C-alpha positions in Angstrom: 40.5 90.3 104.3 42.6 93.4 103.2 44.4 95.3 105.6 45.5 98.4 103.3 44.0 98.9 100.0 45.6 101.8 97.9 44.3 103.4 94.7 46.0 106.1 92.5 47.5 107.5 95.3 49.1 110.7 94.6 51.0 113.6 96.8 52.2 117.0 95.0 54.4 119.2 96.8 54.9 122.9 96.1 58.7 124.1 95.5 59.4 127.4 96.0 62.6 129.1 94.4 62.9 131.4 97.2 60.9 132.6 100.5 59.8 136.2 98.2 58.0 133.8 95.9 56.0 132.2 98.4 55.3 135.5 100.1 54.3 137.0 96.6 52.1 133.9 95.7 50.2 134.3 99.3 49.8 138.0 98.8 48.4 137.5 95.5 46.3 135.0 97.0 47.0 132.5 94.0 46.9 134.7 91.1 50.7 134.8 90.7 52.4 131.4 90.6 55.5 131.2 92.4 56.1 127.6 92.9 56.8 124.3 90.9 54.9 121.0 91.3 56.7 118.4 92.5 54.8 114.9 92.5 56.2 112.6 95.2 53.6 110.0 94.4 52.0 109.5 91.2 49.2 107.0 90.8 50.1 104.5 93.4 48.0 101.4 93.7 48.4 98.2 95.6 46.7 95.9 98.3 47.9 94.2 101.5 46.0 91.6 102.7 46.0 90.9 106.7 48.9 89.2 108.3 51.4 89.9 105.4 54.6 91.6 105.7 55.5 94.0 102.3 58.8 95.1 101.9 59.1 98.6 99.8 62.3 99.8 98.7 63.6 102.3 96.3 66.3 104.6 96.3 66.3 108.0 98.4 63.3 110.3 97.0 61.4 107.7 95.2 58.3 108.2 97.8 58.7 105.4 100.6 58.5 108.0 103.4 55.9 110.0 101.5 53.8 106.9 101.1 54.2 105.5 104.3 53.4 108.7 105.9 49.8 108.9 104.3 49.3 105.5 105.1 50.2 106.3 109.2 48.0 109.5 108.6 50.9 112.1 109.0 49.8 113.6 105.3 46.8 114.0 103.1 47.2 112.7 99.7 46.6 114.9 96.7 44.9 112.6 94.6 43.4 108.9 94.7 42.4 107.1 98.2 43.6 104.7 100.5 41.7 102.4 103.4 43.4 101.3 106.6 41.8 98.6 108.4 43.0 98.3 111.8 44.9 100.3 114.3 48.2 101.9 112.9 51.4 102.0 114.9 54.5 103.8 112.9 58.0 104.3 113.4 58.8 106.9 110.8 61.4 109.5 110.7 63.7 109.7 113.5 61.8 111.0 116.7 58.9 111.4 114.6 56.0 111.9 117.3 58.3 112.8 120.2 58.6 115.7 121.9 62.5 116.6 122.1 61.6 118.6 125.9 59.5 115.9 127.4 61.2 112.9 129.2 61.3 109.4 127.8 58.4 108.4 130.4 56.4 111.5 129.1 56.7 110.8 125.4 55.5 107.1 126.1 52.6 108.5 127.5 51.7 111.0 125.0 52.4 108.2 122.2 49.9 106.1 124.0 47.3 108.5 124.2 47.6 109.2 120.6 47.0 105.5 120.1 43.8 105.5 121.9 45.3 103.8 125.4 44.2 104.7 128.6 46.7 105.9 131.3 45.9 102.3 133.3 46.7 100.5 130.1 49.9 102.2 129.5 51.0 101.7 133.2 50.3 97.9 132.2 52.8 98.4 129.6 55.3 100.4 130.8 57.7 97.8 132.4 57.7 96.2 129.4 58.7 98.8 127.1 61.3 100.0 129.2 62.6 96.7 129.5 62.5 96.0 125.8 64.4 99.5 125.3 67.1 99.0 128.1 67.4 102.8 128.7 67.0 102.2 132.5 67.5 105.5 134.5 67.6 107.8 131.0 63.7 107.2 130.7 63.4 110.0 132.6 65.5 112.6 131.2 64.9 114.4 128.3 64.7 113.2 124.6 67.2 116.1 123.5 69.8 114.1 125.5 69.2 111.0 123.7 71.6 109.4 121.0 69.7 108.5 117.6 70.0 104.8 118.6 68.1 105.5 122.3 65.6 107.2 120.4 65.4 104.1 118.0 65.0 101.7 120.6 62.1 103.9 123.0 60.3 104.4 119.4 60.4 100.6 118.6 59.6 99.7 122.0 56.5 101.8 122.1 55.4 100.8 118.7 55.1 97.3 119.4 53.7 97.5 122.8 50.5 99.3 122.0 48.5 96.6 120.7 48.5 97.7 116.8 46.9 95.7 113.8 49.4 97.3 111.6 53.1 98.2 112.4 55.0 100.4 109.6 58.6 100.8 110.0 60.6 103.2 108.0 64.1 102.7 107.9 64.6 103.6 111.8 66.3 100.7 112.6 69.5 101.5 110.3 70.7 103.1 113.5 70.2 100.7 116.0 73.2 98.8 117.0 73.3 95.1 116.3 72.2 93.7 119.3 69.0 95.8 119.4 68.5 95.1 115.9 68.3 91.1 116.4 66.1 91.9 119.3 63.8 94.0 116.7 63.9 91.6 114.1 62.9 88.7 117.0 59.7 90.9 117.8 58.7 91.5 114.3 58.8 87.6 113.8 56.6 87.3 116.7 54.2 89.7 115.4 54.0 87.9 112.2 53.5 84.7 113.6 50.2 86.8 115.6 49.1 87.6 112.3 49.7 91.3 112.5 50.4 93.3 109.3 53.7 94.9 108.5 55.1 97.2 106.0 58.9 97.4 106.2 60.7 100.2 104.5 64.8 99.9 104.5 67.9 99.7 102.6 69.0 96.4 103.8 68.0 94.3 101.2 68.7 91.2 103.1 66.3 92.0 105.7 63.4 92.6 103.1 64.4 89.2 101.1 64.4 87.6 105.0 61.3 89.6 106.4 58.8 89.8 103.7 56.7 87.7 101.2 56.2 90.1 99.1 57.9 93.6 97.9 57.1 96.8 96.2 60.2 98.7 94.2 59.4 102.7 93.7 61.0 105.0 91.5 60.4 108.4 90.8 56.9 108.1 93.0 55.9 105.2 90.8 55.7 101.8 91.5 57.8 100.1 88.7 58.4 96.2 90.0 56.2 94.4 92.5 56.3 90.4 93.6 58.3 87.9 95.2 60.5 90.0 97.8 63.4 87.7 96.0 62.6 89.2 92.7 61.8 92.9 93.3 65.4 93.1 95.3 67.3 91.8 92.2 65.6 94.3 90.3 66.6 96.9 92.8 70.3 95.9 92.8 69.9 96.2 88.9 68.5 99.5 89.2 71.4 100.6 91.2 74.3 99.3 89.3 72.8 101.0 85.8 72.0 104.3 87.8 75.7 104.3 88.5 77.2 103.2 85.7 74.9 105.7 83.9 76.2 108.4 86.3 80.0 107.2 85.9 80.0 107.0 82.0 76.8 109.0 80.9 78.0 109.0 77.5 76.0 107.8 74.9 72.6 107.1 74.6 70.7 104.2 73.4 66.9 104.3 72.5 64.1 102.1 71.0 63.8 98.6 71.4 67.2 97.5 72.9 67.8 94.1 72.3 67.6 92.2 75.7 68.7 88.6 76.5 66.5 86.1 75.1 67.4 86.0 71.2 69.9 84.2 69.4 71.3 85.5 66.0 70.5 83.8 62.5 72.1 86.1 60.4 74.8 88.5 61.2 75.2 91.1 58.5 78.4 92.3 59.7 80.1 89.2 59.9 79.2 88.7 56.0 79.9 92.0 55.1 83.0 91.2 52.8 80.5 88.8 50.7 77.5 91.8 50.6 77.2 94.1 47.5 78.0 97.2 48.1 77.4 100.6 46.2 79.0 103.9 47.5 81.1 107.1 45.9 84.3 105.9 47.6 85.8 102.2 48.7 85.8 102.7 52.3 82.4 104.8 52.6 81.2 101.5 53.4 82.8 99.7 56.1 83.1 97.7 59.3 83.9 100.2 62.3 84.2 99.9 66.1 82.0 102.6 68.3 81.7 102.9 72.1 78.4 102.4 73.4 78.4 103.2 76.9 82.0 102.1 77.3 81.3 98.8 75.7 82.7 98.5 72.1 80.2 97.5 69.5 80.4 97.1 65.7 78.5 99.0 63.1 78.7 99.2 59.3 79.6 102.7 58.7 77.7 103.6 55.7 78.4 107.2 54.5 75.5 108.2 51.8 74.3 107.8 49.2 75.2 103.8 50.1 73.5 100.6 49.5 74.6 97.5 50.9 72.7 94.3 49.6 72.7 90.9 51.2 71.4 87.5 50.0 69.9 85.1 52.3 66.7 82.9 53.4 64.4 84.2 56.1 63.8 81.4 58.7 60.3 81.0 60.0 59.9 83.1 63.3 62.8 85.6 62.6 63.4 89.5 63.4 65.1 92.0 61.7 67.2 93.9 64.8 69.2 96.8 64.0 70.0 100.6 65.1 70.5 103.4 63.1 72.8 106.6 64.3 75.6 108.9 63.4 78.9 109.0 64.5 79.1 111.4 67.8 81.4 113.7 65.9 78.9 114.6 63.4 76.3 115.7 65.5 77.0 119.3 65.6 78.5 119.5 62.4 76.3 117.8 59.8 74.1 120.6 57.8 70.6 118.6 57.8 70.6 114.8 58.2 70.4 111.5 56.8 67.6 109.4 55.6 68.0 105.5 56.2 65.9 103.0 54.4 65.3 99.1 54.3 64.1 97.6 51.4 63.2 93.9 50.6 63.4 92.1 47.1 61.5 88.6 46.7 60.1 87.1 43.5 61.0 90.0 41.4 59.1 92.7 43.6 60.8 95.3 45.9 59.3 96.6 49.2 60.4 99.0 52.0 60.1 98.0 55.3 61.9 100.9 57.1 62.3 104.5 56.6 63.3 106.9 59.0 65.4 110.3 58.9 67.8 111.4 61.6 68.4 115.4 61.8 70.0 116.1 65.4 69.7 120.0 64.8 66.3 119.4 64.3 65.6 117.1 66.7 68.3 116.8 69.6 66.9 113.4 70.4 68.1 111.9 67.4 71.6 112.3 68.4 72.6 108.2 70.0 71.5 104.9 68.9 67.9 104.1 67.7 67.3 100.5 68.0 64.5 99.0 66.2 62.8 95.2 65.7 60.9 94.5 62.4 58.8 91.1 61.6 59.6 89.3 58.4 56.7 87.2 58.6 55.7 88.1 54.6 59.2 86.1 53.8 59.7 83.1 55.8 61.0 80.3 54.2 61.6 82.4 51.0 65.1 83.6 49.4 65.3 87.6 49.7 67.9 90.4 49.1 67.7 93.1 51.8 69.3 96.2 51.2 70.5 98.5 53.7 70.1 102.1 52.1 71.7 105.4 53.1 70.9 108.8 51.5 71.4 112.6 52.4 69.4 115.0 53.1 70.2 118.1 51.0 73.2 119.1 49.0 75.7 119.2 51.7 77.0 115.5 52.5 79.9 116.6 54.5 79.6 114.8 58.0 76.9 112.4 57.0 78.6 109.9 59.1 75.8 107.8 59.2 76.0 103.9 60.4 73.9 100.4 60.9 74.2 99.4 64.5 74.8 95.5 65.1 72.4 94.7 62.0 71.3 90.9 62.4 68.3 88.5 61.6 67.4 86.9 65.4 65.1 84.4 66.6 63.5 84.2 70.3 65.1 81.4 72.3 62.5 78.7 73.6 60.8 79.6 76.6 62.2 76.7 78.8 60.9 76.9 82.6 62.2 74.9 85.2 59.4 74.6 87.4 59.9 75.1 91.7 58.5 71.4 92.1 61.3 69.9 90.3 59.4 66.8 89.1 62.3 65.5 87.1 63.4 61.8 87.3 67.0 60.5 87.3 67.6 57.1 85.4 70.8 55.0 84.9 73.9 54.4 87.1 75.2 58.3 86.4 71.9 59.8 87.1 71.6 61.5 84.0 68.6 63.6 84.1 65.8 62.4 81.4 65.0 65.9 80.3 67.7 68.3 78.8 68.3 70.5 82.2 68.3 74.3 80.4 71.6 76.3 81.1 69.5 79.5 82.5 66.2 79.5 84.6 63.8 82.1 83.3 64.1 83.9 86.4 67.2 85.4 85.8 67.9 89.2 86.4 71.4 90.6 84.6 73.2 93.9 84.7 76.5 95.7 84.2 78.5 97.4 81.8 79.3 94.4 79.9 83.0 96.0 79.5 83.3 92.1 80.4 80.4 89.6 79.6 79.8 86.1 81.5 78.7 84.3 78.2 78.3 80.9 79.9 77.5 79.7 83.3 77.4 75.9 84.1 76.3 74.0 87.1 77.7 70.4 87.2 77.6 67.5 89.6 81.2 65.7 90.6 81.0 63.4 87.4 80.6 66.3 85.0 76.9 65.9 84.3 74.8 69.0 84.6 72.3 68.9 87.5 69.9 71.0 89.3 68.9 68.3 92.2 71.8 67.1 94.5 72.1 65.7 97.7 73.1 67.3 101.0 77.0 66.9 101.1 77.7 66.4 97.2 80.1 68.3 95.4 78.6 70.8 92.8 81.1 72.3 90.1 80.6 75.9 88.9 82.3 77.1 85.9 82.3 80.9 84.9 83.1 81.9 81.4 84.0 85.6 81.0 84.6 87.1 77.5 86.9 90.1 77.3 85.5 93.1 75.5 88.6 95.5 75.8 92.0 94.9 77.3 92.3 95.1 81.3 95.1 96.2 83.3 93.4 96.1 86.9 92.9 92.8 88.2 89.3 91.3 87.6 87.0 89.8 90.3 84.8 86.7 89.5 82.7 85.2 91.8 79.5 83.2 92.8 77.1 83.1 95.2 74.2 80.3 96.6 71.5 81.8 98.2 68.0 80.9 99.4 64.8 82.9 99.4 65.9 85.0 102.3 69.8 85.0 102.2 73.1 84.3 100.9 74.4 81.3 102.3 78.1 81.0 100.6 80.1 83.1 98.4 83.2 83.7 97.5 85.5 85.2 94.7 89.0 85.2 92.7 90.0 88.0 94.8 89.0 86.4 98.1 90.9 83.4 97.3 94.0 85.4 96.0 93.8 84.4 92.1 94.7 87.2 90.0 93.3 88.2 86.8 95.3 91.3 85.5 96.2 91.8 82.4 93.4 90.5 80.4 93.2 91.1 76.5 90.5 92.0 74.3 88.6 88.5 73.4 90.2 86.5 75.5 88.2 83.9 77.5 88.9 83.3 81.3 87.0 80.5 82.8 86.8 80.0 86.4 85.9 76.6 88.4 84.3 76.8 91.6 84.3 73.6 93.6 82.0 73.1 96.7 80.5 70.5 99.0 76.8 71.3 99.3 76.7 70.7 103.2 73.3 72.6 103.2 69.6 71.6 104.3 67.0 70.7 102.1 65.2 73.3 100.3 65.3 75.4 96.6 68.7 77.4 96.3 69.9 80.0 93.5 73.2 80.7 92.1 74.4 84.0 91.2 77.4 84.6 89.2 79.4 88.0 88.6 82.3 89.8 87.0 83.4 93.2 88.7 86.3 95.6 89.2 86.6 95.7 92.9 88.9 98.9 93.5 87.6 98.9 97.2 84.7 98.1 99.3 82.8 100.9 98.2 84.5 101.1 94.6 82.8 98.3 92.7 82.6 98.5 89.2 80.0 96.0 87.9 80.8 94.7 84.3 78.6 91.8 84.7 76.3 90.5 87.3 73.5 87.4 86.7 71.3 87.2 89.6 69.2 83.5 89.8 71.1 82.1 86.7 70.3 79.0 88.0 67.7 77.3 90.4 69.0 74.3 92.1 67.2 71.8 94.9 69.2 69.9 97.6 67.4 67.0 99.3 68.3 65.6 102.4 67.2 62.2 104.0 68.0 63.2 107.6 66.1 65.8 109.7 67.5 68.7 110.8 66.5 72.7 110.9 68.6 75.7 109.6 70.5 76.2 106.4 74.0 74.6 106.8 74.4 70.8 108.2 77.3 71.7 110.3 77.7 67.6 110.7 77.2 67.9 114.4 78.2 64.4 116.3 75.7 63.7 119.3 76.9 61.6 122.1 75.7 60.5 125.6 78.1 60.9 128.2 77.0 59.2 130.9 
C-alpha cells in the first residue's frame, strides 16, 4: 500500500520588490504585474510505501520545508497532485501550530483537537505526553516563555502520541539537547517497528543514514538524486563540496561533456606533441602550455591560428576522441572576432571533417571558458589514420587569437566490473588468494574535490599483502592511499580514511590526528600513506572512504579529493554478538 503519492507537484510564490509594487498590483486587479515568480518546487514526483522511513535532504532553500508543508496540508500546491493515505502528524517549523499566548497544556489540547482527538482521548494521553517532554510545572506557563528546546520537546511529545499513521519531522530535532534527541530517535525506532510511515528532513546526514531506508536529494526545487540513503547522502556531500569550491574559487567554467572517472587514456596528444607535424606562422605559435582550470593546473596545446597539428596513429576499437576547445582568458575581451576549431581525419587517402566549431566570445559570452567534447571513432576502428587539429581565425585581425586545444586524448571506457553485495567469491590455497581478480574500486564510488592533489590509487590488502575484500573479524587490514600533488603545498595536507557501514562511520583517522606532517609538498610528488588497523568488528558489509584535504580548522576545510565507498568489503565472524564492534568481552561466573 502506498502511504504518500506525489505526482508532478509544483509550488510557486510571488516575490515583490517592494510593498508599493504589491499594492499597485492589487489596486490594478492584476492588470499591472509587480511581482516575479519563484518556483520553490518544480515537477516533484515520488511514492512512499506504507511503513517506510524516507529522508529528504538538501541545502537551505532547496524546497524541503515547502514540500513537507504541502504534504501536511499547511500549503496548497500550484500544480500537480498528491495523495496522503492516513492521519498525518507533523513537526514543521519551530512552534508551528502552537499559539504563543496559550499555555503548554492548552496547546496540547488544541493540537490534539486539530488531529481529531476528543477531549477524553487527550486526557488519556496527557500524562504520557507530559512525561515524555519533561516540562514539569512549565506545562502551565505561556509558550512565549519557553526556550526553543522546550518548544521542540512539547511539539515532538504531542506529535508522536496522537496515533498518527504518518509522522513528518522537519529539522526540529536539531535544537534539542543530546539526551532528548536520543529519546526521540528511540521513539522513532518504535514507530518504525509499529509500521508507521515517516518523512524525516534534517541536515544530520548520519541520522538520515541511520534512520532511513530511502532518501531524496532536493536542489533548486527539484529532485536531483533518489535511492539508497547512503548513496544519496554521499551525493549531498559531493554537492556541498562542489558548491563550496565554486564559491571560493569561481574562476573558470568548464562546459560540455566533462570527462568523468571510468575512462583510461590510449593516446595522449599533448605527450606526443614533439613528434607531431606542425604548421604555424611562428615556431612558438604551437606549443604545450599550462592553464589553471578551477585552480587545478591543466595542460593544453596553444595553437594560434592559422595552425595545423598532425598525428599518425592506429585507432583502437571502442575508443573515443576527447578534447576541449577554448581561448586563454586574457583574450576574451580583446579578440576582435573569434577562432574556428576543426578536426579532420585522413584515412586511405580520404580526408573527412569530424568536428567544426567557432568560438566568438564577443558575440556569445557563453563561449568563454572551456568546452569539452567526446567524438566516436567507429569508422576508423583498427585503421591507421592521420588526425589533424586545425585552428583558423575569423576575420582579418588575428591579434589575441589565443586559441588552445584542452587535454586532447584518445580514450576507452574501463570495463564495468561490479562486486556483488553477496560476495560469492571463493578462496583457494594456503595464502587464501581470491580466485577472481579483485577490482581496485567498486562501481558505487562517489568522488569530489578540486583535485589540487589527487588520490590516484587506493589499496585494501590483508596482512600478507594480498588484495582482499573478505576479512575475518580481528584480521589486520591495510589501506594504502597514493596521493599525487598537482601543485606545490606549503601548508600541511591531511590524508585520512574512514570505515563505515550502511548507517554510520565506524572508525576513521587521519595524518593530522596521528601527528604526521605533510607540509612542503612539491608538484609531481607522490605521497603514500599506510593505515594499518585490526578489524575488531561484527559480521556485515562495510565500505571505505579515502580523502585528502587542507584542514585549517574544524570549519575551514578545503577538499582536494574525497572518494566515498571506494571499496565495499565484508567481515565474517563465527561467534555470535550484536552491534558493530567486538570489544572482546571476558565473561565469568563469579559464584
